[in-house]
Structures are given as structure tokens and as C-alpha cells.
C-alpha positions, 0 to 999 in steps of 0.5 A, spaced: 489 399 529 492 403 524 488 407 519 488 405 512 489 410 507 484 410 501 487 407 495 487 414 491 492 417 497 496 411 497 497 411 489 499 419 489 504 418 495 508 413 491 506 416 484 513 417 479 515 424 478 512 424 471 505 422 473 505 427 479 504 433 474 498 430 472 495 428 479 496 436 481 490 437 477 486 432 480 479 434 484 479 428 489 482 431 496 485 424 498 490 425 491 492 431 493 494 430 500 497 423 498 502 428 493 504 432 499 507 425 502 510 424 495 518 424 496 518 426 489 514 432 489 518 438 488 518 446 487 515 445 480 510 441 482 508 445 488 507 451 484 503 448 479 498 445 484 498 452 487 496 456 481 489 452 482 485 457 485 480 452 487 484 449 493 481 449 500 484 452 506 485 445 509 490 443 503 493 450 504 494 449 511 497 442 510 502 445 505 504 451 510 505 446 516 510 442 512 517 446 512 520 441 507 515 443 502 516 451 503 523 452 503 523 455 496 521 462 495 517 461 489 512 456 494 512 461 499 510 467 494 505 462 491 502 460 498 502 468 500 498 470 493 493 464 494 486 467 495 484 461 500 491 462 504 489 461 512 490 468 515 495 465 520 500 463 515 499 469 511 501 473 517 508 469 517 509 469 509 508 476 508 514 478 512 518 474 508 516 477 501 521 481 496 519 488 496 516 488 489 512 482 490 509 486 497 507 491 492 504 487 487 500 483 493 497 490 496 494 492 489 491 485 487 483 486 487 482 479 490 486 480 496 482 481 502 483 488 505 486 486 512 491 482 508 492 488 503 493 492 509 498 488 512 502 487 506 502 495 506 505 495 513 510 491 512 512 495 506 512 501 510 516 498 516 522 497 511 522 504 508 527 507 513 532 502 511 531 502 503 536 506 498 534 512 494 533 507 488 528 503 491 524 508 494 523 512 488 521 505 485 516 504 490 513 512 490 512 510 483 508 504 483 506 502 490 499 503 493 496 510 496 498 508 503 505 507 501 506 513 497 503 517 502 508 514 507 514 516 502 511 523 501 511 524 509 518 522 509 520 529 506 525 527 501 524 532 495 526 527 490 522 521 492 516 526 494 516 529 487 515 522 484 510 520 490 505 526 488 505 523 481 503 516 483 496 514 480 494 511 487 495 517 491 489 520 495 487 526 497 487 523 504 494 521 504 497 528 502 493 531 507 495 526 513 498 529 519 505 527 518 505 531 511 502 538 510 500 539 517 507 538 520 510 545 521 517 541 520 515 538 513 521 540 509 519 547 505 522 544 498 517 538 499 511 543 501 513 548 494 513 541 490 506 540 493 504 547 492 506 547 484 504 540 482 499 540 476 494 536 480 494 537 487 495 544 487 488 545 484 485 540 490 481 545 495 483 541 501 490 541 499 490 548 498 487 550 504 492 545 508 498 549 504 495 556 507 496 553 514 503 551 512 509 557 514 513 554 508 508 555 503 510 561 498 507 567 498 505 567 491 501 561 492 498 564 498 495 570 494 493 565 488 489 561 493 486 566 497 480 568 492 478 561 491 477 559 499 470 560 502 468 566 507 467 560 512 474 557 511 477 564 511 474 566 517 477 560 520 484 561 518 484 568 520 482 566 527 487 560 527 493 562 533 498 558 528 497 563 522 503 568 521 501 575 522 503 577 515 498 572 512 493 573 517 493 580 514 492 578 507 486 573 509 483 579 513 483 583 507 480 578 503 474 577 507 473 585 507 473 585 500 468 579 499 464 582 504 464 589 501 462 586 494 457 582 497 454 589 500 454 593 493 447 593 490 
């Protein structure tokens, strides 16, 4: 025997276009499910419906499973940005988002951390194919992880902008792919070494000392600010250039002699 649909479901399924704009605000889930079956439901109606933050995951699931409902980019974006979107559909939709929409999504406070990370992963995976202009835009506006990935690419022009990114963290600047990498372009190393913010961060200065491309003038300016413990660790490092080791050992000797004086 065929299951009889509720009256509200049937009414919504056959509602005229002008009534659909009102019914998308209904609280009854049967009405909303009926609307999804209405042949007059269009992109504008769907986007209006998806503006509601109280929609259930089940309803969003019903929308995401209907290919004819998610043909338009506006609807895909609205679904991906909805706080209750089921993860399995988010994983699929996020790969179809435009570049700056991914940036926006990765920075939204209400987006769960795992979903933000996925949006960042999609962004980072696209970096190699992007033209310089888009890389500069990302370096300026993207999250710390994306800015760090751009910095690690070693393009001097992009790195200069990435270092000014408000979201960039010390951890991203220090990542192994960047300052700790010997083949990291000297021009970028010097940009970090002279940056108004990062050149004054202790751990960044320590990392700069270990890099062979750091200018000697920067090395000499940084040495007096390091702890004796870090200086001793530096002097015993096998990768430290011999000429720099002499400066480090001299600084240690000066510190120890000052300490012995009454």
C-alpha cells in the first residue's frame, strides 16, 4: 500500500512559485521536504532556504543528494557554508569552490576545525597552478597555513606579502620547508631577516642564524640577544659554517668573561 504523504507535504509540493518564497520559512519539516519535490523550486528559492541556520542535517542531506537541486554554483556554495552540512557532502562540495570562497570558508569562526583544514588543503593543493596575481591575493588574505605554504614556495615577491599576513604565525614561519631548508632562496631569507615583525621574534632569529644565506650583519646583530644555552648549542652544530662558529664562540667567551668579573 502506498504511504500517504502529510497534507502539508502535498501542499508544499504543488505550491505556486509566489507561495514557495513564503514556505521556505516554514518550521514544519514536512513542508520543507515537500518544497524539494516542487518542480517550481528554483535557485533563488533554494538559496533563500539555505540562509536559514536552523536547517537540520537531514534536510541538507536531502538537498545534497538531489543532483538537479545542486547544479548551480550558488547552491553548492550555500550548502558548503551551512553550519549543519554533513561532512561527507562537505568533502565533495569544498573541492568545487572558487579560490576566494575557500579562503572565506577557512577563516569563518563557525566552521569546525577539521572542515577548515580540508578547505586549506584544497587551497594548498592548487598553489602550484596559480598565476602570480592570485598567489599575491592569497598571501595577503588567506589563513596562516596557506600563507606559510606560499612563503615556503620561495618566491620573493609572494613571500614579502605573506610575511605581512595578519594570520601568519611563528610556527608557519619556522616550518621545516622554509627557514630550516638550506636551499631556501637567499632573497627570501633576507626578507625575513629584515622584516619589521619577524626579524624581532626570538625563535625566528635563532632559525636565521642556522641558515647559510643569512647576511653576516644580521648574524652579528642577533648574537648578543641569544641565551648562552642557545649559543652553545649553535657552536656545537655540525651544519654551522666555520666562520660563523668563530663569531658564536667569541660571543660565548665574552659572556663568560663578563660573568666572572666582580
